[in-house]
C-alpha positions in Angstrom: -22.2 11.0 -17.9 -21.1 7.4 -18.0 -20.1 4.8 -15.5 -16.5 3.8 -14.9 -14.9 1.2 -12.7 -12.5 2.0 -9.9 -11.0 -0.1 -7.2 -11.4 1.1 -3.6 -9.3 -0.7 -1.1 -9.2 -3.7 -3.4 -13.0 -3.8 -4.0 -14.3 -3.0 -7.6 -16.9 -0.3 -7.7 -18.9 1.4 -10.5 -19.1 5.2 -10.2 -20.5 8.0 -12.4 -18.0 10.0 -14.4 -16.9 12.7 -14.3 -16.1 12.4 -10.6 -13.4 14.2 -8.5 -11.6 12.6 -5.6 -13.3 15.1 -3.3 -16.7 14.1 -4.5 -15.9 10.4 -4.0 -14.8 10.9 -0.4 -17.9 13.0 0.2 -20.2 10.3 -1.4 -18.6 7.7 0.9 -19.6 9.8 3.9 -16.1 10.2 5.1 -14.7 13.4 6.8 -12.0 14.8 4.6 -9.8 15.8 7.6 -9.7 12.2 8.8 -8.9 10.5 5.5 -5.7 9.9 3.5 -6.0 8.8 -0.2 -3.6 7.0 -2.5 -4.4 6.9 -6.2 -2.5 4.5 -8.4 0.2 4.1 -5.7 0.7 7.9 -5.2 -0.6 9.9 -2.2 -2.9 12.7 -3.3 -2.5 15.8 -1.1 -5.9 16.9 0.3 -5.6 20.4 -1.4 -5.6 18.6 -4.8 -8.7 16.5 -4.3 -11.0 19.0 -6.0 -8.8 19.1 -9.1 -8.2 15.3 -9.2 -10.5 13.7 -11.8 -10.9 10.0 -11.4 -10.4 7.8 -14.4 -11.7 4.3 -15.4 -9.4 1.7 -13.8 -8.0 3.9 -11.0 -6.9 2.0 -7.9 -7.6 3.9 -4.7 -6.5 3.1 -1.2 -8.4 5.1 1.4 -7.3 5.2 5.0 -9.8 6.6 7.5 -8.4 7.7 10.8 -10.4 6.8 13.9 -10.0 8.2 17.4 -9.5 6.0 20.5 -6.7 4.1 21.8 -5.6 1.5 24.3 -6.8 1.7 27.9 -4.5 3.4 30.3 -2.0 1.3 32.3 -3.9 2.0 35.5 -7.2 0.6 34.1 -5.4 -2.5 32.8 -3.8 -3.1 36.2 -7.1 -2.7 38.1 -8.8 -5.3 35.9 -5.9 -7.8 36.2 
């Protein structure tokens, strides 16, 4: 094993290699069904995460979907 550098959402990070995309998402504590990942400007389908080995210098963008939303119109009107 050796360390490699990757960029996650613009932040440099050292990680141990070899490392799959699935293992990285898990190590970040994210739920895979609520995450989308782009590697080097290409979206990686979730069913390919286990087979996707990260490489030194990879640039990753990880989007984590969060539930919630705007208050209902009725709640907004009652406060106003």
